[in-house]
C-alpha positions as CSV (number, residue, x, y, z in Angstrom):
1,Q,55.7,54.7,-39.6
2,R,52.5,52.6,-39.3
3,D,48.9,53.8,-39.2
4,P,46.9,54.0,-36.0
5,G,45.1,50.7,-35.4
6,A,48.0,48.7,-36.8
7,E,49.2,45.8,-34.7
8,I,53.0,45.9,-34.0
9,A,55.7,44.3,-31.9
10,I,58.5,46.4,-30.6
11,A,61.5,45.6,-28.4
12,G,63.2,47.9,-25.8
13,V,63.2,48.8,-22.2
14,L,60.2,50.1,-20.3
15,V,61.0,53.4,-18.6
16,G,58.9,55.7,-16.4
17,M,56.0,53.2,-16.0
18,R,53.5,54.5,-13.5
19,A,50.2,53.0,-12.5
20,A,47.1,55.2,-11.9
21,K,43.4,54.7,-11.3
22,S,41.0,55.6,-14.1
23,R,38.6,58.4,-13.3
24,R,36.0,56.9,-15.5
25,N,35.7,53.4,-14.0
26,D,38.0,53.3,-11.0
27,K,40.2,50.6,-12.6
28,M,44.0,50.6,-12.7
29,Y,46.0,51.2,-15.8
30,A,49.6,52.1,-16.5
31,Q,51.5,54.4,-18.9
32,G,55.2,55.2,-19.6
33,Q,57.6,54.7,-22.5
34,I,59.5,52.1,-24.3
35,E,63.1,53.0,-25.2
36,D,65.5,51.5,-27.6
37,A,68.6,52.6,-29.5
38,T,66.6,54.7,-31.9
39,G,64.4,56.6,-29.3
40,K,61.4,56.5,-27.1
41,M,57.7,55.8,-27.7
42,E,54.8,56.4,-25.4
43,V,53.0,53.3,-24.2
44,I,49.8,52.7,-22.3
45,C,48.4,49.5,-20.7
46,F,44.6,49.8,-20.4
47,A,42.6,48.3,-17.5
48,R,41.5,45.3,-19.6
49,D,45.2,44.2,-19.8
50,Y,46.7,45.8,-16.8
51,E,45.6,43.2,-14.2
52,R,47.2,40.4,-16.2
53,L,50.4,42.4,-17.0
54,A,50.9,44.5,-13.8
55,E,53.9,42.6,-12.5
56,Q,55.7,42.4,-15.8
57,L,55.2,46.2,-16.4
58,K,57.6,46.9,-13.4
59,T,60.6,45.4,-15.2
60,E,63.5,47.5,-16.4
61,A,64.9,44.7,-18.5
62,P,64.6,44.4,-22.3
63,V,61.1,43.3,-23.3
64,L,59.1,42.6,-26.4
65,L,55.8,44.4,-26.5
66,R,52.9,43.6,-28.7
67,G,50.0,45.9,-29.2
68,V,48.0,48.3,-31.3
69,L,49.0,51.9,-32.2
70,I,46.5,54.5,-31.1
71,G,46.7,58.0,-32.5
72,E,45.5,61.4,-31.4
73,E,45.5,64.5,-33.4
74,D,48.7,66.6,-33.3
75,S,50.6,64.0,-31.3
76,A,52.8,61.0,-31.9
77,P,51.0,57.6,-31.7
78,K,51.1,55.5,-28.6
79,L,51.3,51.8,-28.3
80,A,48.4,50.2,-26.4
81,I,50.1,47.2,-24.8
82,E,48.3,43.9,-25.2
83,A,51.2,41.4,-24.5
84,L,54.6,41.7,-22.9
85,Q,57.5,39.1,-22.9
86,P,61.0,39.4,-21.4
87,L,63.4,39.6,-24.4
88,D,65.5,36.8,-23.0
89,E,62.5,34.5,-23.2
90,V,61.7,35.3,-26.8
91,E,62.5,32.4,-29.1
92,I,63.9,33.6,-32.3
93,K,62.9,31.4,-35.2
94,L,65.6,31.5,-37.9
95,P,65.2,29.9,-41.3
96,R,66.5,26.3,-41.6
97,A,67.7,27.0,-45.1
98,V,68.3,29.9,-47.5
99,R,69.0,30.1,-51.2
100,I,71.3,32.8,-52.5
101,R,70.7,33.6,-56.1
102,A,73.4,35.2,-58.2
103,S,74.0,35.8,-61.9
104,L,77.5,34.9,-63.0
105,E,77.5,37.9,-65.3
106,S,77.3,40.3,-62.4
107,L,79.1,38.2,-59.8
108,S,82.6,39.5,-59.2
109,E,85.3,38.0,-56.9
110,E,84.9,41.0,-54.6
111,R,81.2,40.4,-54.2
112,M,81.8,36.7,-53.6
113,K,84.3,37.5,-50.9
114,A,81.8,40.0,-49.3
115,V,79.0,37.4,-49.2
116,R,81.5,34.8,-47.7
117,Q,82.4,37.3,-45.0
118,R,78.8,37.8,-44.1
119,M,78.3,34.0,-43.9
120,D,81.4,33.6,-41.7
121,A,80.3,36.4,-39.4
122,A,76.9,34.9,-38.8
123,P,77.2,31.2,-38.0
124,G,74.0,29.4,-37.3
125,P,71.6,26.6,-38.0
126,G,70.5,27.5,-41.5
127,K,71.8,25.6,-44.5
128,V,73.0,27.7,-47.4
129,M,72.3,26.8,-51.0
130,I,73.9,28.9,-53.8
131,H,72.0,29.2,-57.0
132,L,74.3,30.3,-59.8
133,K,73.0,31.2,-63.2
134,K,74.5,32.1,-66.5
135,A,71.8,33.4,-68.8
136,D,70.7,31.1,-71.6
137,F,73.5,28.7,-70.8
138,F,73.1,26.9,-67.4
139,E,71.9,27.0,-63.8
140,V,73.4,25.1,-60.9
141,V,72.5,24.9,-57.2
142,I,75.3,24.0,-54.9
143,E,75.2,23.4,-51.1
144,P,78.6,24.0,-49.5
145,R,79.1,21.5,-46.7
146,A,80.6,23.9,-44.2
147,A,78.2,26.8,-44.9
148,S,75.4,27.5,-42.3
149,V,74.1,30.8,-41.1
150,A,71.9,32.6,-38.7
151,A,69.8,34.2,-41.5
152,D,68.0,36.9,-39.6
153,R,66.5,39.9,-41.3
154,G,69.7,42.0,-40.9
155,W,71.8,39.2,-42.4
156,I,69.5,38.8,-45.4
157,E,69.4,42.6,-46.0
158,S,73.3,42.8,-45.8
159,V,73.6,40.0,-48.5
160,E,71.0,41.7,-50.6
161,E,72.9,44.9,-50.5
162,I,75.8,43.1,-52.2
163,L,73.8,40.9,-54.7
164,G,70.6,42.8,-55.1
165,R,67.1,42.9,-53.7
166,G,65.4,39.5,-53.8
167,S,68.7,37.6,-54.1
168,V,68.1,35.7,-50.8
169,Q,65.2,33.3,-50.5
170,V,64.1,31.8,-47.2
171,L,63.3,28.1,-47.8
172,A,62.2,26.9,-44.4
């Protein structure tokens, strides 16, 4: 969904990678596809990056690719690979704390249970602070002792589906 020239990172498995020699300058490059659960995308590793990445391009294990989208008329964009990292070596940086904001006027017992289920399903290092507000009356921030979560993007989106967009704030 990005414009050509945009830098992106994408995770998946490299498939059908094949090396070839450029007709223009006699240097090696590679092309193939990256595949994930949603589909496939064409990738190319130009000569300037091929030498450095040649061994890693042979893997059929999950990888994280970084690169630039290149577009051609009447065809889907390709990813020009600039960096490649095995997915099991990628260090995921999760927030050390999140604040969940909720208005008492719109917070039902059912919603509270649903948020608690999301918290229980994603144990992790992030402290949870709950910011409750009753309009024109009071605001209180509580930090439950036993509450900590792995607040990745998916978790944040799932809580915001319950409490509303912007209800989860990453603190650190």
